[in-house]
C-alpha positions in Angstrom: 29.1 -40.2 -18.5 29.1 -36.4 -17.7 30.6 -33.3 -19.2 33.1 -31.4 -17.3 34.3 -27.9 -18.3 37.4 -26.3 -17.1 38.2 -22.6 -18.5 39.9 -19.3 -18.3 38.3 -16.3 -19.7 38.0 -12.5 -19.7 35.8 -12.6 -16.7 38.4 -14.4 -14.4 42.0 -13.9 -15.7 44.0 -10.7 -16.8 45.4 -10.5 -20.4 48.9 -11.8 -19.7 47.3 -15.1 -18.2 45.0 -15.4 -21.2 47.8 -15.1 -23.5 49.7 -18.0 -21.8 46.8 -20.4 -21.8 45.6 -19.4 -25.3 45.4 -22.5 -27.6 46.2 -22.0 -31.3 45.0 -24.0 -34.3 48.3 -25.7 -34.0 48.1 -26.4 -30.4 44.5 -27.7 -30.2 45.1 -31.1 -31.9 48.1 -31.9 -29.6 46.0 -31.1 -26.5 43.2 -33.1 -27.7 45.3 -36.0 -28.1 46.7 -35.5 -24.5 43.2 -35.3 -23.1 42.0 -38.4 -24.9 45.0 -40.4 -23.8 43.8 -39.5 -20.0 42.3 -42.4 -18.1 39.1 -40.7 -17.3 38.3 -38.9 -20.5 36.5 -40.2 -23.6 35.6 -37.3 -25.6 36.9 -33.6 -25.8 36.5 -30.4 -27.5 38.5 -27.1 -26.9 36.7 -23.5 -27.5 39.6 -21.1 -27.9 39.2 -17.3 -28.6 41.1 -14.0 -27.9 39.0 -14.0 -24.6 38.8 -17.4 -23.5 40.0 -21.1 -23.6 37.5 -23.7 -22.4 37.8 -27.5 -22.3 34.8 -29.6 -22.5 35.4 -33.2 -21.6 33.2 -36.2 -21.4 34.4 -37.9 -18.3 33.5 -40.9 -16.0 34.9 -39.5 -12.9 34.7 -36.0 -11.8 37.7 -35.4 -9.6 40.2 -37.6 -11.5 39.3 -35.9 -14.9 39.5 -32.5 -13.3 43.1 -33.2 -12.0 44.0 -34.5 -15.7 42.5 -31.5 -17.4 44.2 -29.0 -14.9 47.5 -30.8 -15.4 47.3 -30.5 -19.2 46.4 -26.8 -19.2 49.1 -26.0 -16.6 51.7 -27.8 -18.8 50.7 -26.2 -22.0 50.6 -22.6 -20.5 53.8 -23.0 -18.3 51.7 -21.8 -15.4 51.9 -23.8 -12.1 48.7 -25.4 -10.8 48.3 -22.8 -8.2 48.5 -20.0 -10.5 46.1 -21.7 -13.0 43.7 -22.4 -10.2 43.6 -18.8 -9.2 41.9 -18.0 -12.6 40.2 -20.9 -13.7 36.4 -21.9 -13.3 34.9 -25.3 -13.4 31.4 -26.3 -14.5 29.9 -29.8 -14.4 27.0 -31.9 -15.9 24.0 -29.6 -16.4 26.0 -26.4 -15.5 28.6 -27.2 -18.2 26.0 -27.5 -20.6 24.1 -24.2 -19.6 27.6 -22.6 -19.7 28.2 -23.4 -23.3 24.7 -22.4 -24.5 25.0 -19.2 -22.8 28.5 -18.6 -24.6 27.0 -19.6 -27.9 24.2 -16.9 -27.4 26.9 -14.3 -26.9 25.7 -13.8 -23.2 29.3 -14.5 -21.8 31.1 -12.4 -24.5 33.0 -9.2 -23.7 30.5 -7.5 -26.3 27.1 -9.1 -25.3 25.6 -10.6 -28.4 28.4 -10.8 -30.7 28.0 -13.6 -33.3 31.7 -14.5 -34.0 31.6 -16.9 -31.1 29.3 -19.2 -33.2 31.8 -19.6 -35.7 34.4 -20.3 -33.1 32.3 -23.1 -31.5 31.8 -24.6 -34.9 35.5 -24.6 -35.5 36.2 -26.3 -32.2 33.9 -29.0 -32.9 35.1 -29.5 -36.4 38.7 -29.9 -35.1 37.4 -32.3 -32.4 35.5 -34.4 -34.9 38.5 -34.6 -37.3 40.6 -36.1 -34.6 37.7 -38.5 -33.7 37.5 -36.9 -30.3 33.6 -36.0 -30.8 31.5 -38.9 -29.8 27.7 -38.9 -29.2 27.9 -36.5 -26.2 30.2 -33.8 -27.8 28.5 -34.1 -31.1 25.0 -33.5 -29.7 26.1 -30.8 -27.2 28.0 -28.8 -29.9 25.3 -29.0 -32.4 22.6 -28.0 -29.9 24.7 -25.2 -28.6 25.1 -23.8 -32.2 21.1 -24.4 -32.6 20.6 -22.3 -29.4 22.9 -19.6 -30.4 21.2 -19.1 -33.9 17.7 -19.0 -32.2 18.8 -16.4 -29.7 20.2 -14.3 -32.5 17.2 -14.7 -34.6 14.6 -14.2 -31.9 16.0 -11.4 -29.8 17.6 -8.1 -30.3 20.7 -9.4 -28.4 23.0 -8.6 -31.4 22.6 -4.9 -30.6 22.8 -5.1 -26.8 26.6 -4.3 -26.4 26.3 -1.8 -29.2 23.5 -0.1 -27.2 25.8 0.3 -24.3 28.5 2.0 -26.4 25.7 4.2 -27.7 24.1 5.0 -24.5 27.6 6.0 -23.0 28.5 8.1 -25.8 25.3 9.9 -26.0 25.5 10.8 -22.3 29.2 11.7 -22.8 28.2 14.2 -25.6 25.6 15.7 -23.3 28.0 16.4 -20.5 30.6 17.8 -23.0 28.0 20.4 -24.1 27.4 22.2 -27.2 28.1 20.4 -30.4 28.6 17.1 -28.4 31.4 15.1 -29.9 31.7 16.8 -33.2 35.4 17.9 -33.6 36.6 16.5 -30.4 39.3 14.2 -29.4 38.8 10.8 -28.0 40.9 8.0 -26.5 39.8 4.3 -26.7 41.6 2.0 -24.2 41.3 -1.5 -25.4 41.6 -2.9 -29.2 39.1 -5.7 -28.7 35.3 -6.1 -30.0 34.2 -3.4 -27.7 37.0 -1.2 -28.6 36.1 -1.8 -32.2 32.3 -0.7 -31.5 33.6 2.4 -29.7 35.6 3.4 -32.7 32.7 3.0 -35.0 30.2 5.0 -32.8 32.7 7.8 -32.5 33.4 7.9 -36.1 29.6 8.3 -36.7 29.4 11.0 -34.0 31.6 13.2 -35.7 34.7 12.8 -33.8 37.9 14.5 -35.4 40.7 12.5 -33.6 40.9 9.1 -32.0 44.0 7.7 -30.2 43.5 3.9 -29.5 45.8 2.7 -26.5 46.4 -0.9 -26.0 49.0 -3.2 -24.4 49.9 -4.7 -27.8 50.6 -1.5 -29.9 50.1 -3.5 -33.1 46.4 -4.3 -32.2 46.2 -0.5 -31.4 47.5 0.6 -34.8 45.2 -2.0 -36.5 42.1 -0.4 -35.2 43.5 3.1 -35.6 43.8 2.2 -39.2 40.1 1.2 -39.4 39.3 4.7 -38.0 41.7 6.2 -40.8 39.9 4.5 -43.5 36.6 6.2 -42.4 38.3 9.5 -42.4 39.2 10.1 -39.0 42.7 11.3 -37.7 43.8 8.1 -35.8 46.9 6.7 -34.0 47.6 3.5 -32.0 49.9 3.9 -29.0 51.2 1.7 -26.3 50.0 1.9 -22.5 53.0 3.9 -21.6 51.7 6.8 -23.6 48.3 6.6 -21.9 48.6 9.8 -19.8 49.9 11.9 -22.9 46.9 10.6 -25.0 44.4 11.6 -22.2 45.9 15.2 -21.9 44.4 15.9 -25.3 41.2 14.0 -24.9 37.6 15.1 -24.3 36.4 11.8 -23.8 37.8 8.5 -23.0 36.3 4.9 -23.4 37.8 2.1 -21.6 36.9 -1.6 -22.5 39.8 -3.8 -21.8 38.2 -6.7 -20.1 41.2 -6.9 -17.5 40.8 -8.0 -14.2 41.4 -4.9 -11.9 41.7 -1.2 -12.7 44.1 -0.4 -15.6 43.7 3.4 -15.6 44.8 4.6 -11.9 44.2 7.9 -10.0 47.9 8.7 -10.9 47.4 8.2 -14.5 44.6 10.6 -14.8 46.5 13.1 -12.4 49.3 13.0 -14.8 47.1 13.6 -17.7 45.4 16.5 -16.3 48.9 18.2 -15.1 50.3 17.9 -18.7 51.5 21.2 -20.0 49.6 21.2 -22.8 46.2 20.1 -21.4 43.7 22.7 -21.9 42.4 23.2 -18.5 38.9 24.4 -19.7 38.3 20.9 -21.1 36.0 18.7 -19.1 37.1 14.9 -19.5 34.2 12.4 -19.7 35.5 8.7 -19.1 33.2 6.0 -20.0 34.3 2.9 -18.3 32.8 -0.1 -20.1 34.9 -2.6 -18.5 33.6 -5.6 -16.7 35.1 -5.7 -14.1 35.6 -1.8 -14.1 39.0 -0.4 -15.8 38.9 2.8 -13.9 40.0 3.3 -10.4 36.9 4.4 -8.6 38.8 7.4 -6.9 39.2 9.1 -10.5 35.5 10.0 -10.1 36.2 12.4 -7.4 38.4 14.4 -9.4 37.2 18.1 -10.6 36.7 18.3 -14.1 36.3 14.7 -14.6 33.0 12.6 -14.9 33.2 8.8 -14.9 30.2 6.9 -16.4 30.6 3.2 -15.4 28.2 0.2 -16.3 26.3 0.6 -13.3 25.4 4.1 -14.1 24.8 3.4 -17.6 22.4 0.3 -17.0 19.9 2.6 -15.4 19.6 4.4 -18.6 16.4 3.6 -20.3 18.0 2.8 -23.7 20.6 0.4 -21.8 17.4 -1.2 -20.2 16.0 -2.2 -23.5 19.3 -3.9 -24.2 19.1 -5.7 -20.8 15.7 -7.0 -21.7 17.1 -8.5 -25.0 19.6 -10.3 -22.7 17.0 -11.4 -20.5 15.0 -12.8 -23.4 18.1 -14.7 -24.4 18.6 -16.1 -21.0 15.1 -17.4 -21.1 15.5 -19.2 -24.5 18.8 -20.6 -23.0 16.9 -22.0 -19.8 14.2 -23.5 -22.0 16.7 -25.2 -24.6 18.6 -26.5 -21.7 15.6 -28.2 -20.0 14.7 -29.5 -23.4 18.2 -30.8 -24.0 18.8 -32.5 -20.6 15.3 -34.3 -21.0 16.4 -35.7 -24.2 19.7 -36.7 -22.7 18.0 -38.5 -19.7 15.5 -40.2 -22.2 18.4 -41.4 -24.3 20.2 -42.9 -21.3 17.0 -44.9 -20.3 16.1 -46.3 -24.0 18.9 -48.8 -23.8 17.4 -50.2 -20.6 13.9 -50.4 -22.0 15.3 -52.0 -24.9 16.9 -54.6 -22.9 13.9 -55.1 -20.8 11.6 -55.7 -24.0 14.6 -58.2 -25.4 14.5 -60.2 -22.1 10.8 -60.4 -22.3 11.0 -61.7 -25.8 13.6 -64.2 -25.0 11.3 -65.5 -22.4 8.4 -65.8 -24.5 10.4 -67.7 -27.2 11.7 -70.0 -24.6 8.3 -70.8 -23.3 7.0 -71.4 -26.7 9.8 -74.0 -27.5 9.0 -75.5 -24.2 5.3 -75.8 -25.2 6.1 -77.4 -28.6 8.0 -80.0 -26.7 5.2 -80.8 -24.3 2.3 -80.4 -26.8 3.8 -81.5 -30.2 0.5 -82.2 -31.6 -0.6 -78.7 -31.8 -1.3 -77.5 -35.2 0.0 -74.3 -36.6 -3.1 -72.0 -36.1 -3.2 -73.2 -32.7 0.4 -72.5 -32.0 0.2 -69.0 -33.6 -3.0 -68.3 -31.6 -1.2 -69.2 -28.3 2.1 -67.2 -29.4 0.0 -64.1 -30.2 -1.9 -64.4 -26.9 1.3 -64.8 -24.9 2.9 -61.9 -26.6 0.0 -59.7 -26.0 -0.1 -60.3 -22.5 3.6 -59.6 -22.2 3.2 -56.4 -24.1 0.4 -55.2 -21.9 2.4 -55.9 -18.8 5.3 -54.1 -20.0 3.5 -51.2 -21.6 2.8 -49.0 -18.6 6.2 -49.5 -16.8 8.2 -48.7 -19.9 6.1 -45.7 -20.8 6.2 -44.5 -17.3 10.0 -45.2 -16.9 10.7 -42.9 -20.1 8.4 -40.3 -18.7 10.1 -40.1 -15.3 13.4 -40.3 -16.9 13.0 -36.8 -18.7 12.8 -35.3 -15.1 15.9 -34.6 -12.8 17.0 -37.6 -11.1 15.1 -39.9 -13.6 17.9 -42.0 -14.1 17.3 -43.8 -10.8 14.2 -45.3 -12.3 16.3 -47.0 -15.0 18.7 -48.1 -12.6 15.7 -49.8 -10.5 14.8 -51.5 -13.8 18.3 -52.8 -14.3 18.5 -54.1 -11.1 15.2 -55.8 -10.7 15.5 -57.5 -14.0 19.1 -58.0 -14.1 19.4 -56.2 -17.2 22.8 -55.3 -19.0 21.7 -52.8 -21.6 25.4 -52.2 -22.7 25.6 -48.6 -21.7 27.9 -47.2 -19.1 26.3 -46.4 -15.7 25.7 -42.7 -15.0 28.4 -40.7 -13.2 27.6 -39.9 -9.8 27.5 -36.3 -9.0 30.3 -35.3 -6.6 29.2 -34.4 -3.4 30.2 -30.7 -3.5 28.1 -30.0 -6.5 24.8 -31.4 -5.0 21.7 -29.3 -4.0 21.2 -27.6 -7.3 24.5 -25.8 -7.6 24.4 -24.9 -11.2 26.8 -22.2 -11.1 30.0 -24.4 -10.9 32.7 -23.6 -8.4 36.4 -22.5 -8.7 39.2 -25.0 -9.5 40.9 -24.6 -6.2 37.9 -25.6 -4.2 
C-alpha cells in the first residue's frame, strides 16, 4: 500500500478556486466516507486550511485511486475535472510523505514557518481517526509529520523567517522614503492573510499613522483593520474596487495575496498616481511579497515608484539569515524522511521474516514428531538434547539471511529482497504486496507531477 496526495493550494490556484475546493469541518466527514467507499482507497485524511486542501489516501493502485480522488474533489467543488486538473498537484509514495513533512514544518506556507498548520494537521488526523479512516499508515504518517514540525520549530529559527521578509522589506522602504522613515506615513496592505497580518504588525511598530487594508473579501479586510485600530493606528478595510483610491494616499504599499498572477496592474497604479488628491512629491514604495508576484513587472518602470520584490529582498543579508533557517528546516525534513521510509520498509519486511521463522519452527516440530515415531525408545533427556540441537542449527542457518534482509529492506528498493524470500520459501506473511510504482514516477521523481499528466 502506498500514499497518494492530491492537493490544491495557494501555490497553484487563485483564491476563487481555493474557495470552491475548500473543505469545512462539516464537509470533511462526508468526503472521507466517499473516499473510503472507493475501490482503491483503504485510509484517508484531508488537510484543509484557508490556503490549501490536500487529500492523503492509502491506495492499492495509483491510477485508479487518482481518478477516484479527482472525481470526488470535482464533485465537491462543482468544478469539472479539466478545471480542477489545471490547479491540482499530485505526489505519490515517498514524494507524498516528503510534502506532508514540509507542510508540517511551515516550509510550504504563505508565511514561511507559521505554526498554525500543526494544529490543522492534528485536527485533520483527529477527524480521520474519529471516522476510523486512519489505519496504521495514516496514523504513523500524521504522527511523524507532527513530530517533524515540532522539531523544526524547536531547532531552527524558521518561526521568524516569514516575519524577517516583512521586516527587511519595510526597513528598505523606510530608507527609500527618507527622513523619518515610516513614522507618520500612510500604508496600504493588499491581502488580509497571515502575511498581511505580519505586515500590519510591523507597520504599527514602525510608527505608521494610517493603514488601509485592501482585500477581495471586505469583511476580512475590516477584521485586520480592527486589529490595527486596537493598537492605536487609524485603519480601514476596503474592497478591491477601492485599490486605486487607497494607493493615491499611500507612501508605502505591501502586497501579499498569494494569488496566481498579478493582482495590481500597471493601469491600477497609473490611476492611483493620477488621482486629483495625490501629492506628486510623494514617492510610492511597493513591497511585493507575493509568491508568485502580485505586481505587474511593468510597474517598476514608472517614475516616482520603487518596487521591492522577493527576488530583490532575498539578496538582503537579513533575509539571507531567514533563508538559512529554511535550509536548516529542509535538512531536518530530509533526514526525518529517510528515517521514516527506512522504518516503513522494515515494517513491511517484518511479517515475511516472522513467516519464515514460523515455517522453520513448523518443520522442526514435524521432524521431531517423526523422530518420536521412529525412535520411541528415546528418553526425555536425549529427546530434549536432539530438539535443542536441531533448533540451534535452524536458528543459525536463518540468522544471517533474516538479519541481512532487514538491513537491505531499510534501503530504497529493499522490498525486493522480502519478495524473494516469499517466493523462495512459498511464504504467506498475511500482508498485502507492495504497490508497484507507476512508470511515470520512476527514476527518482520526488517532486510529483501535475494531475493532468
